[in-house]
C-alpha positions as a Python dict, from the first residue, in 0.01 Angstrom:
ca = {
    (1, 'M'): (0, 0, 0),
    (2, 'N'): (243, -281, -90),
    (3, 'V'): (215, -275, -485),
    (4, 'L'): (490, -511, -565),
    (5, 'S'): (283, -802, -630),
    (6, 'S'): (83, -618, -914),
    (7, 'L'): (336, -345, -1031),
    (8, 'P'): (390, -458, -1401),
    (9, 'A'): (710, -493, -1600),
    (10, 'I'): (813, -193, -1793),
    (11, 'R'): (743, -292, -2137),
    (12, 'A'): (1040, -169, -2340),
    (13, 'L'): (1255, -327, -2594),
    (14, 'T'): (1619, -323, -2547),
    (15, 'L'): (1855, -167, -2802),
    (16, 'S'): (1862, -372, -3122),
    (17, 'G'): (2146, -635, -3107),
    (18, 'F'): (2241, -530, -2746),
    (19, 'E'): (2176, -776, -2471),
    (20, 'P'): (1832, -873, -2650),
    (21, 'T'): (1780, -1120, -2342),
    (22, 'R'): (1787, -873, -2061),
    (23, 'P'): (1502, -916, -1855),
    (24, 'T'): (1279, -625, -1833),
    (25, 'L'): (1277, -548, -1451),
    (26, 'T'): (1403, -759, -1164),
    (27, 'D'): (1235, -856, -856),
    (28, 'Q'): (1467, -600, -665),
    (29, 'Q'): (1392, -319, -930),
    (30, 'R'): (1019, -408, -911),
    (31, 'A'): (1027, -358, -531),
    (32, 'Q'): (1207, -17, -571),
    (33, 'L'): (960, 110, -775),
    (34, 'A'): (664, -46, -564),
    (35, 'A'): (825, 135, -260),
    (36, 'V'): (791, 483, -432),
    (37, 'S'): (474, 417, -601),
    (38, 'T'): (110, 505, -550),
    (39, 'R'): (-162, 298, -704),
    (40, 'L'): (-434, 458, -871),
    (41, 'D'): (-736, 295, -994),
    (42, 'L'): (-940, 504, -1252),
    (43, 'K'): (-1274, 462, -1439),
    (44, 'A'): (-1276, 477, -1814),
    (45, 'R'): (-1279, 860, -1933),
    (46, 'A'): (-1108, 978, -1630),
    (47, 'I'): (-862, 1258, -1686),
    (48, 'I'): (-513, 1187, -1538),
    (49, 'Y'): (-331, 1498, -1633),
    (50, 'R'): (-415, 1790, -1874),
    (51, 'D'): (-175, 1956, -2145),
    (52, 'G'): (17, 2230, -1949),
    (53, 'D'): (-21, 2108, -1590),
    (54, 'A'): (275, 2105, -1374),
    (55, 'A'): (476, 1759, -1428),
    (56, 'T'): (537, 1628, -1084),
    (57, 'S'): (486, 1264, -1166),
    (58, 'I'): (535, 986, -1417),
    (59, 'F'): (314, 694, -1441),
    (60, 'I'): (343, 322, -1524),
    (61, 'N'): (35, 164, -1666),
    (62, 'G'): (-49, -146, -1485),
    (63, 'G'): (-341, -245, -1681),
    (64, 'G'): (-595, -90, -1933),
    (65, 'V'): (-570, 160, -2203),
    (66, 'V'): (-487, 547, -2179),
    (67, 'I'): (-509, 784, -2477),
    (68, 'A'): (-279, 1087, -2498),
    (69, 'F'): (-381, 1376, -2702),
    (70, 'K'): (-358, 1743, -2749),
    (71, 'D'): (-644, 2012, -2820),
    (72, 'M'): (-529, 2236, -3104),
    (73, 'P'): (-619, 2629, -3128),
    (74, 'S'): (-815, 2538, -3433),
    (75, 'G'): (-1050, 2306, -3237),
    (76, 'K'): (-930, 1996, -3377),
    (77, 'R'): (-772, 1716, -3142),
    (78, 'R'): (-442, 1553, -3228),
    (79, 'V'): (-383, 1216, -3055),
    (80, 'A'): (-10, 1160, -2965),
    (81, 'G'): (-61, 783, -2900),
    (82, 'F'): (-215, 526, -2667),
    (83, 'R'): (-42, 376, -2369),
    (84, 'F'): (-80, -2, -2277),
    (85, 'A'): (8, -227, -1981),
    (86, 'G'): (360, -166, -1880),
    (87, 'D'): (407, 161, -2067),
    (88, 'I'): (565, 453, -1913),
    (89, 'F'): (397, 794, -1947),
    (90, 'G'): (402, 1160, -1821),
    (91, 'L'): (742, 1261, -1958),
    (92, 'A'): (747, 1637, -1995),
    (93, 'E'): (889, 1947, -2133),
    (94, 'R'): (1027, 2237, -1928),
    (95, 'G'): (833, 2098, -1622),
    (96, 'R'): (502, 2083, -1804),
    (97, 'Y'): (291, 1815, -1940),
    (98, 'I'): (275, 1854, -2317),
    (99, 'N'): (-50, 1623, -2391),
    (100, 'T'): (-373, 1542, -2205),
    (101, 'T'): (-401, 1189, -2106),
    (102, 'R'): (-751, 997, -2039),
    (103, 'A'): (-845, 653, -1959),
    (104, 'V'): (-991, 475, -2248),
    (105, 'T'): (-1075, 173, -2039),
    (106, 'A'): (-1078, 154, -1666),
    (107, 'V'): (-709, 148, -1578),
    (108, 'T'): (-459, 90, -1298),
    (109, 'L'): (-175, 325, -1286),
    (110, 'Y'): (126, 371, -1051),
    (111, 'Q'): (221, 712, -996),
    (112, 'I'): (583, 791, -911),
    (113, 'P'): (698, 1164, -802),
    (114, 'I'): (950, 1263, -1053),
    (115, 'V'): (1199, 1388, -775),
    (116, 'T'): (1173, 1058, -612),
    (117, 'L'): (1213, 852, -911),
    (118, 'T'): (1527, 1077, -1019),
    (119, 'E'): (1683, 982, -693),
    (120, 'T'): (1608, 618, -712),
    (121, 'L'): (1769, 621, -1083),
    (122, 'R'): (2068, 787, -952),
    (123, 'Q'): (2122, 489, -719),
    (124, 'D'): (2080, 225, -968),
    (125, 'A'): (2244, 204, -1297),
    (126, 'E'): (2030, -92, -1423),
    (127, 'L'): (1734, 52, -1358),
    (128, 'E'): (1825, 366, -1518),
    (129, 'F'): (1922, 166, -1834),
    (130, 'Q'): (1566, 29, -1833),
    (131, 'F'): (1412, 358, -1843),
    (132, 'F'): (1654, 456, -2102),
    (133, 'C'): (1535, 164, -2316),
    (134, 'K'): (1170, 268, -2262),
    (135, 'V'): (1271, 620, -2403),
    (136, 'V'): (1399, 451, -2725),
    (137, 'H'): (1091, 235, -2741),
    (138, 'E'): (899, 556, -2751),
    (139, 'L'): (1093, 708, -3022),
    (140, 'R'): (1063, 416, -3224),
    (141, 'Q'): (661, 419, -3162),
    (142, 'H'): (675, 797, -3295),
    (143, 'Q'): (867, 686, -3618),
    (144, 'R'): (616, 426, -3664),
    (145, 'K'): (333, 694, -3656),
    (146, 'S'): (530, 897, -3881),
    (147, 'I'): (532, 616, -4142),
    (148, 'I'): (181, 558, -4103),
    (149, 'L'): (92, 925, -4162),
    (150, 'A'): (308, 924, -4488),
    (151, 'R'): (48, 682, -4625),
    (152, 'R'): (-185, 854, -4862),
    (153, 'D'): (-489, 630, -4862),
    (154, 'A'): (-697, 584, -4580),
    (155, 'A'): (-753, 195, -4608),
    (156, 'G'): (-374, 193, -4588),
    (157, 'R'): (-344, 398, -4298),
    (158, 'V'): (-621, 199, -4105),
    (159, 'A'): (-443, -135, -4192),
    (160, 'M'): (-114, -1, -4065),
    (161, 'F'): (-255, 112, -3732),
    (162, 'I'): (-414, -219, -3675),
    (163, 'D'): (-64, -374, -3772),
    (164, 'F'): (97, -105, -3531),
    (165, 'L'): (-127, -225, -3241),
    (166, 'R'): (-81, -573, -3329),
    (167, 'R'): (301, -535, -3290),
    (168, 'T'): (292, -310, -3000),
    (169, 'R'): (74, -549, -2783),
    (170, 'A'): (274, -851, -2911),
    (171, 'G'): (596, -694, -2807),
    (172, 'Q'): (855, -962, -2867),
    (173, 'G'): (603, -1241, -2866),
    (174, 'P'): (431, -1413, -3153),
    (175, 'L'): (167, -1183, -3362),
    (176, 'E'): (-199, -1270, -3318),
    (177, 'D'): (-462, -1246, -3578),
    (178, 'F'): (-691, -1083, -3317),
    (179, 'V'): (-639, -720, -3211),
    (180, 'E'): (-841, -523, -2940),
    (181, 'L'): (-971, -201, -3030),
    (182, 'P'): (-1085, -31, -2715),
    (183, 'M'): (-1045, 314, -2841),
    (184, 'T'): (-1323, 484, -3077),
    (185, 'R'): (-1314, 533, -3439),
    (186, 'S'): (-1288, 891, -3363),
    (187, 'D'): (-983, 841, -3164),
    (188, 'I'): (-841, 640, -3450),
    (189, 'A'): (-912, 922, -3693),
    (190, 'D'): (-750, 1164, -3475),
    (191, 'F'): (-438, 952, -3453),
    (192, 'I'): (-402, 882, -3815),
    (193, 'S'): (-491, 1241, -3918),
    (194, 'V'): (-783, 1156, -4119),
    (195, 'S'): (-1159, 1236, -4082),
    (196, 'L'): (-1399, 991, -3902),
    (197, 'E'): (-1591, 946, -4216),
    (198, 'S'): (-1284, 841, -4396),
    (199, 'V'): (-1193, 583, -4127),
    (200, 'S'): (-1539, 426, -4138),
    (201, 'R'): (-1526, 399, -4534),
    (202, 'A'): (-1167, 241, -4487),
    (203, 'C'): (-1296, -19, -4248),
    (204, 'R'): (-1586, -116, -4472),
    (205, 'R'): (-1348, -133, -4751),
    (206, 'L'): (-1117, -372, -4548),
    (207, 'S'): (-1404, -580, -4425),
    (208, 'D'): (-1555, -603, -4769),
    (209, 'S'): (-1234, -711, -4938),
    (210, 'G'): (-1235, -1032, -4678),
    (211, 'M'): (-889, -940, -4516),
    (212, 'V'): (-1029, -848, -4190),
    (213, 'E'): (-1344, -889, -3983),
    (214, 'F'): (-1462, -620, -3747),
    (215, 'T'): (-1601, -774, -3417),
    (216, 'T'): (-1709, -640, -3074),
    (217, 'G'): (-1420, -493, -2928),
    (218, 'G'): (-1168, -553, -3190),
    (219, 'V'): (-1076, -678, -3532),
    (220, 'R'): (-988, -1001, -3654),
    (221, 'I'): (-724, -1043, -3956),
    (222, 'V'): (-872, -1325, -4196),
    (223, 'D'): (-635, -1314, -4493),
    (224, 'R'): (-297, -1240, -4319),
    (225, 'G'): (-115, -1263, -4638),
    (226, 'R'): (-318, -1011, -4812),
    (227, 'F'): (-328, -789, -4507),
    (228, 'E'): (55, -791, -4456),
    (229, 'K'): (96, -723, -4826),
    (230, 'L'): (-147, -397, -4785),
    (231, 'V'): (65, -284, -4496),
    (232, 'A'): (406, -316, -4650),
    (233, 'R'): (279, -117, -4956),
    (234, 'T'): (426, 228, -4999),
}
């Protein structure tokens, strides 16, 4: 199947201060990836791969939201992150996936065998650089999560999570006051490492304060100044 017309640009910020205007993917690079990709259209809650499965492919998210998580021996679940349109996921350790991934919403994915991708990157230094930038982007995301978890108050963690999503979805574009929240509050709780009850109380506190308004499918930042002040508080 020819997927060139719908294959997304890989969403990754380039190295700070280093060729900041570099385009994400050229048409030629999109064509290269399209030629080796298989399109998958999955329904919400579909499992993409499980923790410990042999890592034979990487995936580019063409639309929708994916959650990456790990079930711990204690029975608890730890959410590693969320993957949005243009994100790459499926990187592994010692040939095995290190998380389970599941569709939060209906998603369109482009699956690329690792062996094929490796050969493609060897032949195209520019495309290899784009994947390198994406890895740097992923490291930044993990750093931002670590900063969120360093926050002691649950309301602060939830506010920082909302801001995290706002900045992640905006990329290098302008920040919006409405942020989609397709994930459940349980997913959020497992991502910011607090209880579901703590997330519910934090959401009520933020709403009662007049900083945000929770709506169906998302949250609207009503008082941007106070919200950003709370996010910046240490």
